[in-house]
C-alpha positions as CSV (number, residue, x, y, z in Angstrom):
1,M,87.6,25.8,39.6
2,S,84.7,26.9,37.4
3,R,82.6,29.8,38.4
4,F,79.0,30.6,37.2
5,P,77.1,34.0,37.2
6,A,74.2,34.3,39.6
7,W,72.3,36.7,41.8
8,H,71.8,36.2,45.5
9,Y,69.7,37.3,48.6
10,D,71.4,36.3,51.8
11,G,68.2,36.5,53.9
12,S,69.5,39.3,56.1
13,S,69.0,42.2,53.7
14,A,66.8,43.1,50.8
15,V,69.8,43.8,48.6
16,R,70.2,41.7,45.5
17,R,73.9,40.9,44.9
18,Y,75.3,39.8,41.6
19,V,77.7,37.1,42.4
20,L,79.6,34.0,41.1
21,I,79.0,30.5,42.5
22,E,81.9,28.1,42.7
23,P,81.0,24.4,43.3
24,F,83.3,22.0,45.1
25,G,82.0,18.6,45.7
26,P,78.5,18.6,47.4
27,E,78.9,22.3,48.4
28,F,79.4,25.7,46.7
29,R,80.8,29.1,47.5
30,V,79.1,32.4,46.8
31,I,81.7,34.9,45.7
32,E,81.3,38.7,45.5
33,D,84.2,40.8,44.3
34,E,86.6,37.9,44.8
35,A,85.5,37.6,48.4
36,V,83.7,34.5,49.7
37,I,80.5,35.7,51.3
38,G,79.0,32.3,52.0
39,E,79.4,28.5,51.7
40,Y,76.3,26.3,51.4
41,K,75.3,22.7,50.6
42,F,73.5,21.9,47.4
43,A,71.3,19.4,49.4
44,D,69.9,22.3,51.4
45,L,68.4,23.9,48.4
46,T,64.9,23.5,46.8
47,F,63.8,24.6,43.4
48,N,61.7,27.8,43.6
49,D,60.8,29.1,40.2
50,D,61.6,29.3,36.5
51,Q,61.9,33.0,35.7
52,G,63.0,32.5,32.1
53,E,66.5,34.0,32.3
54,Y,67.1,32.5,35.7
55,L,66.2,29.5,37.7
56,T,65.7,30.4,41.4
57,Y,66.3,28.3,44.5
58,R,65.5,28.6,48.2
59,H,67.5,27.5,51.2
60,A,65.6,25.1,53.5
61,D,66.8,26.7,56.7
62,I,67.2,30.4,55.9
63,D,64.1,32.6,55.4
64,G,64.4,35.0,52.5
65,W,67.5,33.3,51.1
66,R,67.4,33.1,47.3
67,L,69.8,32.1,44.6
68,G,69.2,32.9,40.9
69,V,71.3,30.9,38.4
70,S,71.5,31.5,34.7
71,N,69.1,29.4,32.6
72,P,69.9,27.0,31.1
73,L,72.1,25.5,33.7
74,A,75.7,24.8,32.9
75,P,76.4,21.0,32.7
76,E,78.5,21.2,35.9
77,L,75.5,22.4,37.9
78,E,72.7,20.2,36.4
79,G,73.5,17.2,38.5
80,R,74.0,19.3,41.7
81,L,71.2,21.8,41.9
82,P,67.7,20.4,42.6
83,A,65.6,19.4,39.6
84,Q,62.9,21.7,38.4
85,V,59.4,21.0,39.8
86,R,56.7,22.1,37.4
87,Y,53.7,19.9,38.2
88,G,54.8,18.0,41.3
89,G,57.4,15.4,42.0
90,F,55.4,12.5,40.6
91,I,54.4,14.2,37.4
92,D,57.9,15.7,36.9
93,R,59.5,12.3,37.3
94,I,57.4,10.4,34.7
95,G,56.4,13.3,32.4
96,L,53.2,15.2,31.9
97,A,51.8,13.0,29.1
98,R,52.3,9.7,30.9
99,A,51.0,11.2,34.1
100,A,47.9,12.5,32.4
101,V,47.1,9.0,31.1
102,I,47.7,7.4,34.6
103,L,45.6,10.1,36.3
104,A,42.8,9.6,33.8
105,G,42.8,5.9,34.4
106,I,42.7,6.4,38.2
107,S,39.8,8.9,37.7
108,A,37.9,6.4,35.6
109,I,38.4,3.6,38.2
110,A,37.3,6.0,41.0
111,A,34.2,7.0,39.1
112,T,33.3,3.4,38.4
113,V,33.7,2.4,42.0
114,F,31.6,5.4,43.1
115,L,28.8,4.6,40.7
116,T,28.8,0.9,41.3
117,A,29.5,0.9,45.1
118,P,25.8,1.0,46.1
119,T,25.2,-2.3,44.1
120,W,27.7,-4.2,46.2
121,I,27.4,-2.2,49.4
122,A,23.7,-2.6,49.7
123,P,23.7,-6.4,50.2
124,L,26.3,-6.0,53.0
125,V,24.0,-3.7,55.0
126,P,22.5,-5.9,57.8
127,Q,18.7,-6.4,57.6
128,S,18.4,-5.0,61.1
129,T,20.2,-1.8,60.1
130,E,18.1,-1.5,57.0
131,A,14.9,-2.0,59.0
132,R,16.0,0.7,61.4
133,I,16.5,3.1,58.6
134,G,13.1,2.2,57.2
135,E,11.6,2.9,60.6
136,L,13.3,6.3,60.8
137,L,12.0,7.3,57.4
138,F,8.5,5.9,58.1
139,D,8.3,8.2,61.2
140,D,7.8,11.1,58.8
141,F,4.4,9.8,57.7
142,G,3.3,10.2,61.4
143,G,-0.2,8.9,62.1
144,R,-1.3,8.6,58.4
145,V,-1.4,4.8,58.2
146,C,-5.0,3.9,57.4
147,S,-6.6,0.8,58.9
148,T,-10.1,-0.8,58.9
149,A,-11.0,-4.4,59.4
150,D,-12.3,-5.0,55.9
151,G,-9.6,-2.9,54.2
152,D,-6.8,-4.6,56.1
153,A,-8.2,-8.0,55.1
154,A,-8.4,-7.0,51.5
155,L,-4.8,-5.7,51.5
156,A,-3.5,-8.8,53.2
157,K,-5.2,-11.0,50.6
158,L,-3.6,-9.0,47.8
159,V,-0.2,-9.1,49.4
160,E,-0.4,-12.8,50.0
161,K,-1.2,-13.4,46.3
162,L,1.7,-11.3,45.1
163,D,4.3,-12.4,47.6
164,G,3.2,-15.5,49.3
165,T,5.4,-14.8,52.4
166,D,5.4,-12.3,55.3
167,E,9.2,-12.5,55.6
168,N,10.6,-8.9,55.9
169,L,7.6,-7.4,54.2
170,R,5.0,-5.0,55.5
171,V,2.5,-3.2,53.2
172,E,0.4,-0.3,54.4
173,V,-1.9,2.3,53.0
174,V,-1.1,5.9,54.0
175,N,-3.4,8.9,53.8
176,M,-1.4,10.9,51.2
177,N,-3.4,12.5,48.5
178,M,-1.0,11.8,45.7
179,V,-0.7,9.1,43.0
180,N,2.3,7.3,44.2
181,A,3.8,4.3,46.1
182,V,7.2,3.9,47.7
183,A,9.3,1.1,49.1
184,L,11.3,1.9,52.2
185,P,14.4,0.1,53.5
186,G,13.6,-2.9,55.6
187,G,10.8,-4.3,53.5
188,R,8.1,-1.6,54.1
189,V,5.9,-0.7,51.1
190,L,3.5,2.2,51.2
191,L,0.6,2.6,48.9
192,F,-0.7,6.2,48.8
193,D,-4.4,6.7,49.1
194,G,-4.3,8.9,46.0
195,L,-3.1,5.9,44.0
196,L,-6.0,3.8,45.1
197,A,-8.4,6.6,44.4
198,E,-7.1,6.9,40.8
199,A,-6.7,3.1,40.1
200,E,-9.6,1.8,38.0
201,S,-9.3,-1.8,39.1
202,P,-7.6,-3.9,41.8
203,E,-5.4,-5.4,39.0
204,E,-3.9,-1.9,38.4
205,A,-3.1,-1.6,42.1
206,A,-1.7,-5.1,42.1
207,A,0.7,-4.2,39.3
208,V,2.1,-1.2,41.3
209,L,2.2,-3.2,44.5
210,G,4.0,-6.1,42.8
211,H,6.5,-3.7,41.4
212,E,7.3,-2.1,44.8
213,I,7.6,-5.6,46.4
214,G,10.0,-6.5,43.6
215,H,12.2,-3.5,44.6
216,V,12.1,-4.8,48.2
217,R,13.0,-8.4,47.2
218,K,15.8,-7.4,44.9
219,R,17.1,-4.9,47.6
220,H,17.0,-2.0,45.1
221,V,15.8,0.4,47.8
222,M,19.1,0.4,49.7
223,Q,21.0,0.7,46.5
224,S,19.0,3.8,45.5
225,L,19.3,5.4,48.9
226,L,23.0,4.9,49.0
227,R,23.3,6.4,45.5
228,Q,21.1,9.4,46.0
229,M,21.0,10.2,49.6
230,G,24.5,9.1,50.6
231,L,26.0,7.3,53.5
232,S,24.6,10.0,55.8
233,V,21.4,7.9,55.9
234,L,23.3,5.1,57.5
235,L,25.1,7.5,59.8
236,G,21.9,8.9,61.3
237,G,21.7,11.9,59.1
238,M,18.0,12.2,59.4
239,D,17.0,15.3,61.4
240,G,13.3,14.9,61.5
241,A,12.6,17.3,58.6
242,G,9.7,15.2,57.4
243,G,8.8,17.1,54.3
244,S,12.3,17.0,52.9
245,T,12.8,13.3,53.8
246,V,9.6,12.3,52.2
247,S,10.3,14.4,49.1
248,G,13.7,12.7,48.9
249,L,12.0,9.3,49.1
250,L,9.6,10.2,46.3
251,S,12.4,11.4,44.1
252,L,14.4,8.2,44.4
253,S,15.1,6.7,41.0
254,Y,16.2,3.3,40.1
255,S,18.3,2.1,37.2
256,R,16.7,0.8,34.1
257,D,17.8,-2.7,35.1
258,A,16.2,-2.3,38.5
259,E,13.0,-1.1,37.0
260,R,12.9,-4.0,34.6
261,E,13.6,-6.4,37.4
262,A,10.8,-5.0,39.5
263,D,8.4,-5.2,36.5
264,T,9.5,-8.8,35.8
265,Y,8.8,-9.7,39.5
266,S,5.4,-8.1,39.4
267,I,4.4,-9.8,36.2
268,A,5.6,-13.2,37.4
269,R,3.8,-12.9,40.7
270,M,0.6,-11.7,39.0
271,Q,0.7,-14.6,36.6
272,G,1.4,-17.0,39.5
273,A,-1.6,-15.6,41.4
274,R,-3.8,-15.7,38.3
275,I,-4.1,-11.9,38.3
276,S,-4.2,-10.4,34.8
277,P,-1.1,-8.3,34.0
278,E,-3.3,-6.3,31.7
279,G,-4.0,-4.1,34.7
280,G,-0.3,-3.0,34.6
281,A,-0.6,-2.3,30.9
282,A,-3.8,-0.2,31.4
283,L,-2.1,1.7,34.2
284,F,1.0,2.5,32.2
285,D,-1.0,3.5,29.2
286,R,-2.9,5.9,31.2
287,L,0.2,7.2,32.9
288,A,1.6,8.1,29.5
289,G,-1.8,9.6,28.4
290,E,-2.2,6.9,25.8
291,G,-5.6,5.8,27.0
292,G,-8.3,6.8,29.4
293,P,-9.6,10.3,30.2
294,E,-7.1,13.0,29.6
295,G,-7.6,14.6,32.9
296,S,-7.1,11.3,34.8
297,A,-3.9,10.6,32.8
298,R,-2.5,13.9,33.9
299,T,-3.2,13.3,37.6
300,M,-0.8,10.4,37.3
301,I,2.1,12.7,36.8
302,G,3.2,12.2,40.4
303,Y,3.8,8.5,39.8
304,I,5.7,9.2,36.6
305,S,8.0,11.6,38.4
306,S,9.4,8.8,40.6
307,H,8.8,5.8,38.4
308,P,10.2,6.2,34.9
309,H,7.7,5.2,32.3
310,S,8.2,3.7,28.8
311,D,6.0,2.0,26.2
312,E,8.2,-1.0,26.7
313,R,6.9,-1.4,30.2
314,A,3.3,-1.3,29.2
315,D,4.0,-3.7,26.3
316,A,5.7,-6.1,28.7
317,F,2.6,-6.3,30.9
318,R,0.3,-6.5,27.9
319,E,2.2,-9.4,26.3
320,A,2.3,-11.3,29.6
321,A,-1.5,-11.1,29.8
322,E,-2.1,-12.7,26.4
323,G,-3.7,-16.1,26.4
324,G,-4.0,-16.3,30.2
325,D,-6.9,-17.5,32.3
326,Y,-7.3,-15.0,35.2
327,D,-9.4,-14.5,38.3
328,P,-10.3,-11.1,39.8
329,A,-7.5,-9.9,42.1
330,L,-10.2,-8.9,44.6
331,S,-13.9,-9.0,44.8
332,D,-15.8,-5.7,44.2
333,T,-16.6,-5.5,47.9
334,E,-12.9,-6.1,48.8
335,W,-11.8,-3.5,46.3
336,R,-14.1,-0.9,47.7
337,A,-13.0,-1.7,51.2
338,L,-9.3,-1.2,50.2
339,Q,-10.1,2.1,48.4
340,D,-12.2,3.4,51.3
341,M,-9.7,2.6,54.1
342,C,-8.6,6.1,54.7
343,A,-12.1,7.6,54.3
344,E,-13.5,5.0,56.8
345,D,-10.7,5.2,59.4
346,P,-11.7,7.8,62.0
347,D,-8.3,7.9,63.7
348,V,-6.0,8.5,60.7
349,A,-4.2,11.9,60.5
350,E,-5.3,14.3,57.9
351,S,-4.2,13.8,54.3
352,A,-1.0,15.6,53.3
353,S,0.8,16.5,50.1
354,I,4.5,17.1,49.7
355,I,4.1,20.3,47.7
356,S,1.8,23.2,48.6
357,L,0.7,24.1,45.1
358,P,-3.2,24.3,45.1
359,V,-4.8,21.6,43.1
360,D,-6.5,24.0,40.7
361,E,-3.2,25.8,40.0
362,A,-1.5,22.5,39.5
363,R,-4.1,21.4,37.0
364,K,-3.9,24.8,35.2
365,G,-0.1,24.4,35.0
366,R,-0.5,21.0,33.5
367,D,-3.1,22.2,31.0
368,D,-0.7,25.0,29.9
369,E,2.4,22.7,29.8
370,A,1.0,19.3,29.2
371,E,4.1,18.1,27.5
372,E,6.6,19.2,30.1
373,S,8.1,17.0,32.7
374,V,7.1,17.7,36.3
375,A,9.8,17.0,39.0
376,S,7.7,16.9,42.1
377,P,4.6,14.7,42.8
378,V,1.3,16.7,42.3
379,P,-1.7,16.3,44.6
380,V,-4.6,14.6,43.0
381,R,-8.3,15.2,43.3
382,D,-10.1,13.0,45.8
383,Q,-12.6,10.8,44.0
384,R,-14.5,9.8,47.1
385,A,-16.4,11.8,49.6
386,R,-14.5,12.2,52.8
């Protein structure tokens, strides 16, 4: 029988023995100085390491047992000793190059599923669940909903013109001294008092409101929440940390397609209600600093931070307004009542801002770095006496 040089640890002592191994069928003998010091089964061995000169093997049932066989293996041993494992069984079986291609494909599929999952998961979320999430998020605005008889009537009139149905929609003004508006899950839209203070016409407010309602009707809100805040929102991950939750809402971003859909909805509803889309163009121009007083444009930075702006959007509203015959969105009296809701409501909680940077410092920072992007909404000056 053929014998092959090897070294061996028997698991009982730390002495390395230089031996010969003699295969016979599925087993082999370990021979030292012509004496058989052990008989083992090839099936009980596992590949351990490639040490260059030797390939080493372990015994499945004997701790410390090692066998080092000369590398490369003799042909008589190749089919009996376990195959080398370099990268793992799967990769070793099919080869590194082929495995890399397969794993890259799996990674691409996983990434695609992860990125697109919110689009197809969001419509599957029951309206009742979405409404509950919206209520939990709305709780963080505690007591800041503004309400007056005339202001509520003006807001209801504007909402009716833009949506025409009360189904799964609730629009409110909140006493937040920032230029912003958000749509919550479950059909709740919040207009911040700072936005109404900065808007120069009810048509500008209508453009923003129509846009947010568009996000609600297209169910973009759940898609964005799922994408950015994760399934923890659905699993009750809100811990009452109001500031962080509200900040998270304001930082929600929608895809370009979602923004375009919301703008298209707003434009269509404004046209249907005979409200001039030029209000949207004027607002977006001012957001970008293309028109209006420079200082006013800069106070709009809060809205820019959570609603991506582009010239394309302003142009879309402007083109939609051409050649139309429009009526005022609200009368002057109704517009003032809407703007003054928070000032006139004696029971509303004090105005709040998400960041604590003083207004003067915020303005100074914007003067020094007018061209830089600001990530967090900035408090705006209050244009009305409180």
